[in-house]
N, C-alpha and C positions, 0 to 999 in steps of 0.2 A: 383573615382571622384577626380581628381587631383587639379583642380582650385577652389578656394573659391568663385570666382565670378559666377561659374556655379551652386552653391548650392542654392543661393537665386535668384528666378526668378523675383519677384516684391513685393512691399509692398501691404498689404491688407487694402485698405482704404474704409471702409463702415461706416454706422452710428453705427452699433454694436461695431466695433473695436474702434471707436472714443470715445464712452461712456465708454467702458472698459478701454481704455488708460488713460482717465482722472481720473477714480476712483482708479485703481489698478496698474498703471504704466506698463501696458501690451500692447504689440504691435503685430500685425499680419503680417505674410508674407506667400506668396505662394512659396513653395520650391520644389526642385526636388524630385521625388518619391523615389529614391534610397538613399537620404540623411538621415543620422542618426542624433541623437541629438548632438553628439560631433562635427560633421561637421557643423551643424547649429550654434552652440555656437561659434565655432572658426571663422566662416564667419562673424557673426554679431559683435563680439568683435573686429575684425581687421578692418572691413569696416566702422563701425560707432563709434569706439573708446569708447565703453561703457562696463559696467560689467553686465553680464547676470546671474541672480539668478536661474531662473526656465524656463523650456521649456515644453510645451504641444503640441503634434502633433495629427493630425487627417487626415485620408484619406477620401476624398469625392468621392463617386462612380460617374461614368458617367451617364448622363441623356439620355433618349431616345427622340429623336427629329423626328418629322414627317414633311416632305415636299412633299405634294401631296400624291402619292402612295408609295414613298420610305420612309423607316425608317432607321435613322442613329443613332449612339450612340456616344456621346461626350466622350472624354477620361477623366479618373479620375485624380484628383489633390490632392496634399498634402498641408495642411495648418499647420503652426507653430505659436503658440502664445507664445511670449517671454516676461518674466517679468524681468525688469531691476532693478538695485540697487536704493536705495532711493536717490532722488535728481538728477538722470540722466534721460535724455530724448533724443528721436530721432526726428530731424527736417526733415520731408519729404518735406515740402514747405518752403524754406527759403525766407524771405522778404515779406511774404504774411500776 
């Protein structure tokens, strides 16, 4: 994985991550399946200019979806929960 931009796919913006972010200064991201914690740390520190203290990752298995008679499976995803240093934060929506 050469590019840091390829490691982070999108920020994880849900009610759960919003509540956790306010209490523990932790943010969620959907990352590439092959990305490790060192690559995730480097990508977040360079793209958002913050200091990362801790990273927790989890792989969410794909779900089985039915559409009529056909059965399809969605692909699995990897989530990363990143804790930042005290006093730092990430602005996903600027000016809102």
